[in-house]
N, C-alpha and C positions, 0 to 999 in steps of 0.2 A: 663289777658294778659300774653302771654308766648312769650318770646323774646330769640332768639338764636343769639349771636354775633359770627361772623365768622372772626377771625383774620388771618393775614398772617402767624403768628407763635404764638400759644397760650402760649408757655413756659414762656414768660415774659409779653406778652400783657394782659393775663387774669387778672393779678393783678391790672391793671389800668382800663381796659375796664369794667369789671363787676361792681365795685363800682360806677364808673362815670355814667354808663347807668342805674343802679338802681335808682340813684338820678335823672337822667334826666327824666325817666318815672314817677317818683313821682312828679316832678315839672310839668309835663304835665297832671297830673290828674290820674295817675295809681300808687298809692302808694303801691299796693300789687302785682305789676307786677313781674312775675317770670323771672328774667333775668339771663341767664347763658352763658358762653363762650364755644364754640365748641372745644372740646379737642380730638375728634375722627371723622375724621382723622386729623393728624398733616399735615398741608399743607406745611409748611417749606419755605415760601417765597411769596413775592407779586405776582410773575408771576404764581405760582401754584394756589394761592388764586383767581386769576382772570381768571382762566380757567373754561369755562362752564362745561366741563366734571367733574372736581373736585367738583364744586358746585352741580352738579347733583347727585353725590354720597351722599352729605349731605342731599339734598332734599329727596332722596330715603329713607334715614334712619329716617328723622325727620318729614316729611310731615304728617299732621294730629295732630301733637303734638305741633306745633309752630304757633303762630299768625304772628309774624314779624321776618324775617331774616334780619340781618344787617351786611354787609360785611364792615370790618374796616381795612383799610390799610394805610400805610405811603405814602405821595406824593413823598417823596425823590427827590424833585426838578423837577419832571416830570410834566411839564405844561399840557401834554396831558392825564394825568391819569384820570381827571374828565370826559372827553369825553368818554374814554374807560369804565369807571364805568357806565355812563348813558346808553351806549349801552348794557352793561351787565345787568343792571336793567331791561331794556325793554325785553331782551331775557329770563330772569329768572322769570319775573312776569307773569306767565301763570297759567291758571286754578285757578285764584283767589289767588294765592300765593302773599304774601306781602314781596317783596324783595327790600331792600333799601341798600344804600352804602354811605360811607363817607371816604374821604381821608384826613388824618391829615397833616397839613402844619407844618413842613416838616415831623414830626414824632409824634406818639401818646404821647410820653413823654412830648411834648410841652403842651398838655392839662393838664397834671399833674403839670407842672410848673405854668400854669395859675391859678390853684387852690391852690397853696402854696405860702407862704410868701417867697419872694426872697431876697437875700442879697441887701442892699441899693445901692451898686455900680452897680448893673445890671439894665439896662434899658429894659423894656418889648419890645420895638421896636427892640432892638438888638437881644433878644432871638427869637422873632417872625420871623425875617428876616435871621437868621443864617442858612446856608445850612447844618450844622452839630450840631443841638442843643442838641442831646443826649450826644455826647461826650463833648461838650464845656460848657454845662449848667447842664443837668440832672445828669450826672455822678459826676460832681463836687459838686453839692448840696447833693447828696446821700452820697458821701464820707465825706463831711464836717459835716454831721449829724450822721456819723458812722452807716449808714444803709446798707452798701454794702454787709454785711454778711447775711442779712435777705432775705426772699423770693423775688425772682426777682431782687436781688441786689438793694434793696431799693424801688422797684416798689410797693410792697404790702403796706408798711407803707405810702409812699408818695401818692399812688393812693387813699387809703382810706381817707387820710386827704384832698386831693384835692376834692374828691367827695362831701364833706360837703360844698364846695364852688361852687356848680354847676352853680349857676347864674353868678358867676364871670367867670367861664370857658366859658359858652355860650356867655357872653359879649365879652371877650377878643379873642375868637376864632369864632366869628360870621360868618366869611366867610364859615366855614365848618358846623357849627351847625344850622344856620338859615334855609338853604335849607333842612337839614335833619329833623328838627322840623316840617317844613311845610309838608314834605312828611309823617312823622309819623301821624300827625293830619289828613291828607287826607286819609291815609290808614285805 
Protein backbone atom coordinates (compact mmCIF):
# COMPACT_ATOMS: atom_id res chain seq x y z
CA UNK A 1 0.00 0.00 0.00
CA UNK A 2 1.38 3.37 -1.06
CA UNK A 3 -0.30 6.41 0.45
CA UNK A 4 0.25 10.06 -0.40
CA UNK A 5 -1.06 12.56 2.14
CA UNK A 6 -1.87 15.94 0.62
CA UNK A 7 -1.83 18.66 3.28
CA UNK A 8 -2.85 22.25 2.77
CA UNK A 9 0.70 23.21 3.81
CA UNK A 10 3.27 20.48 4.40
CA UNK A 11 5.80 22.63 6.26
CA UNK A 12 4.25 21.88 9.67
CA UNK A 13 1.55 19.36 8.82
CA UNK A 14 3.98 16.66 7.64
CA UNK A 15 5.30 16.20 11.17
CA UNK A 16 1.84 15.30 12.42
CA UNK A 17 0.22 13.59 9.44
CA UNK A 18 2.92 11.12 8.46
CA UNK A 19 3.28 9.37 11.85
CA UNK A 20 -0.46 9.42 12.55
CA UNK A 21 -1.37 7.92 9.18
CA UNK A 22 1.41 5.32 9.32
CA UNK A 23 -0.11 4.10 12.56
CA UNK A 24 -3.64 4.36 11.19
CA UNK A 25 -2.79 2.14 8.22
CA UNK A 26 -1.06 -0.29 10.54
CA UNK A 27 -4.17 -0.38 12.72
CA UNK A 28 -6.24 -1.11 9.60
CA UNK A 29 -4.07 -4.08 8.65
CA UNK A 30 -1.37 -2.52 6.47
CA UNK A 31 1.64 -2.37 8.84
CA UNK A 32 4.05 -2.01 5.91
CA UNK A 33 2.16 0.77 4.15
CA UNK A 34 4.43 3.37 2.61
CA UNK A 35 2.93 6.62 3.87
CA UNK A 36 4.43 9.92 2.84
CA UNK A 37 3.38 13.53 2.77
CA UNK A 38 3.34 15.45 -0.50
CA UNK A 39 5.95 18.20 -0.36
CA UNK A 40 5.98 19.08 -4.05
CA UNK A 41 4.11 21.18 -4.83
CA UNK A 42 3.66 23.37 -1.77
CA UNK A 43 -0.03 24.21 -1.88
CA UNK A 44 0.17 26.94 0.73
CA UNK A 45 -3.35 26.97 2.09
CA UNK A 46 -6.69 25.23 2.24
CA UNK A 47 -8.19 27.03 -0.75
CA UNK A 48 -5.26 26.01 -2.97
CA UNK A 49 -5.38 22.44 -1.64
CA UNK A 50 -9.04 22.17 -2.56
CA UNK A 51 -8.62 23.31 -6.16
CA UNK A 52 -9.10 20.54 -8.70
CA UNK A 53 -6.39 22.00 -10.94
CA UNK A 54 -3.81 21.90 -8.13
CA UNK A 55 -4.74 18.34 -7.25
CA UNK A 56 -4.50 17.42 -10.94
CA UNK A 57 -0.85 18.57 -10.86
CA UNK A 58 -0.23 16.11 -8.05
CA UNK A 59 -2.04 13.29 -9.85
CA UNK A 60 -0.03 13.93 -13.01
CA UNK A 61 3.15 13.56 -11.01
CA UNK A 62 2.24 10.57 -8.83
CA UNK A 63 -0.41 8.47 -10.61
CA UNK A 64 0.81 4.91 -11.01
CA UNK A 65 2.99 5.22 -7.91
CA UNK A 66 0.22 5.79 -5.33
CA UNK A 67 -2.65 3.56 -4.18
CA UNK A 68 -4.46 6.08 -1.94
CA UNK A 69 -4.39 9.86 -2.06
CA UNK A 70 -5.71 11.53 1.09
CA UNK A 71 -6.34 15.25 1.19
CA UNK A 72 -5.96 16.47 4.80
CA UNK A 73 -7.18 19.95 5.64
CA UNK A 74 -8.36 21.94 8.64
CA UNK A 75 -12.09 22.60 8.92
CA UNK A 76 -11.37 26.01 10.45
CA UNK A 77 -14.97 26.38 11.62
CA UNK A 78 -16.32 26.04 8.09
CA UNK A 79 -19.38 23.80 8.36
CA UNK A 80 -19.56 23.50 4.55
CA UNK A 81 -16.04 22.16 4.12
CA UNK A 82 -17.15 18.50 4.36
CA UNK A 83 -19.61 18.95 1.50
CA UNK A 84 -16.94 20.61 -0.65
CA UNK A 85 -14.58 17.74 0.11
CA UNK A 86 -17.22 15.17 -0.84
CA UNK A 87 -17.70 16.93 -4.18
CA UNK A 88 -13.96 17.04 -4.70
CA UNK A 89 -13.65 13.34 -3.88
CA UNK A 90 -16.21 12.49 -6.54
CA UNK A 91 -14.46 14.68 -9.10
CA UNK A 92 -10.97 13.32 -8.36
CA UNK A 93 -11.86 9.64 -8.06
CA UNK A 94 -11.70 8.86 -11.76
CA UNK A 95 -10.02 6.10 -13.72
CA UNK A 96 -9.79 3.94 -10.59
CA UNK A 97 -7.93 6.58 -8.59
CA UNK A 98 -8.54 6.24 -4.84
CA UNK A 99 -8.89 9.83 -3.63
CA UNK A 100 -10.12 10.40 -0.09
CA UNK A 101 -10.30 13.43 2.15
CA UNK A 102 -10.57 14.41 5.78
CA UNK A 103 -11.16 17.76 7.48
CA UNK A 104 -9.80 18.05 11.01
CA UNK A 105 -12.11 19.70 13.51
CA UNK A 106 -10.93 22.42 13.77
CA UNK A 107 -7.25 21.83 13.04
CA UNK A 108 -4.92 18.87 12.58
CA UNK A 109 -3.18 19.82 15.82
CA UNK A 110 -6.31 18.61 17.64
CA UNK A 111 -5.54 15.05 16.52
CA UNK A 112 -2.09 15.42 18.08
CA UNK A 113 -3.62 16.71 21.28
CA UNK A 114 -5.98 13.69 21.30
CA UNK A 115 -3.00 11.34 21.29
CA UNK A 116 -1.03 13.11 24.00
CA UNK A 117 -1.49 13.44 27.73
CA UNK A 118 -3.03 16.82 28.41
CA UNK A 119 -2.67 18.93 31.54
CA UNK A 120 -5.25 17.87 34.16
CA UNK A 121 -6.96 21.26 34.09
CA UNK A 122 -7.84 20.89 30.39
CA UNK A 123 -11.15 19.26 29.51
CA UNK A 124 -11.17 17.38 26.20
CA UNK A 125 -14.60 18.82 25.40
CA UNK A 126 -13.13 22.33 25.69
CA UNK A 127 -10.23 21.47 23.39
CA UNK A 128 -12.52 19.81 20.87
CA UNK A 129 -15.00 22.68 20.74
CA UNK A 130 -12.52 25.56 20.73
CA UNK A 131 -12.48 27.54 17.47
CA UNK A 132 -8.73 28.20 17.87
CA UNK A 133 -7.26 25.04 19.43
CA UNK A 134 -3.83 25.47 17.85
CA UNK A 135 -3.18 28.75 19.61
CA UNK A 136 -5.04 28.04 22.84
CA UNK A 137 -3.95 24.46 23.43
CA UNK A 138 -1.37 23.03 21.04
CA UNK A 139 1.05 25.96 21.20
CA UNK A 140 0.64 26.16 24.98
CA UNK A 141 1.42 22.43 25.37
CA UNK A 142 4.45 22.58 23.05
CA UNK A 143 5.79 25.58 24.93
CA UNK A 144 5.24 23.97 28.35
CA UNK A 145 7.26 20.95 27.18
CA UNK A 146 9.97 23.23 25.67
CA UNK A 147 9.45 21.76 22.20
CA UNK A 148 8.89 24.98 20.25
CA UNK A 149 12.46 25.07 18.96
CA UNK A 150 12.14 21.59 17.44
CA UNK A 151 10.92 20.65 13.96
CA UNK A 152 7.51 22.09 13.27
CA UNK A 153 7.63 24.03 16.54
CA UNK A 154 6.93 20.87 18.52
CA UNK A 155 4.79 19.11 15.92
CA UNK A 156 7.38 16.42 15.18
CA UNK A 157 7.85 15.33 18.79
CA UNK A 158 4.20 15.62 19.73
CA UNK A 159 3.02 14.06 16.44
CA UNK A 160 5.24 11.00 16.89
CA UNK A 161 4.12 10.58 20.48
CA UNK A 162 0.45 10.99 19.52
CA UNK A 163 0.73 8.40 16.74
CA UNK A 164 1.54 5.74 19.33
CA UNK A 165 -1.97 6.34 20.67
CA UNK A 166 -3.77 6.05 17.33
CA UNK A 167 -6.74 4.22 18.82
CA UNK A 168 -7.28 7.09 21.23
CA UNK A 169 -7.09 9.61 18.36
CA UNK A 170 -9.63 7.62 16.36
CA UNK A 171 -11.91 7.38 19.38
CA UNK A 172 -11.71 11.03 20.41
CA UNK A 173 -11.91 12.32 16.82
CA UNK A 174 -14.40 9.75 15.57
CA UNK A 175 -16.42 12.34 13.63
CA UNK A 176 -13.52 12.68 11.19
CA UNK A 177 -11.87 9.28 11.38
CA UNK A 178 -14.84 6.88 11.26
CA UNK A 179 -15.94 7.97 7.76
CA UNK A 180 -12.34 8.02 6.53
CA UNK A 181 -11.67 4.54 7.89
CA UNK A 182 -14.82 3.25 6.20
CA UNK A 183 -13.67 4.82 2.92
CA UNK A 184 -10.16 3.41 3.23
CA UNK A 185 -11.57 -0.06 3.81
CA UNK A 186 -13.95 0.33 0.85
CA UNK A 187 -11.16 1.55 -1.42
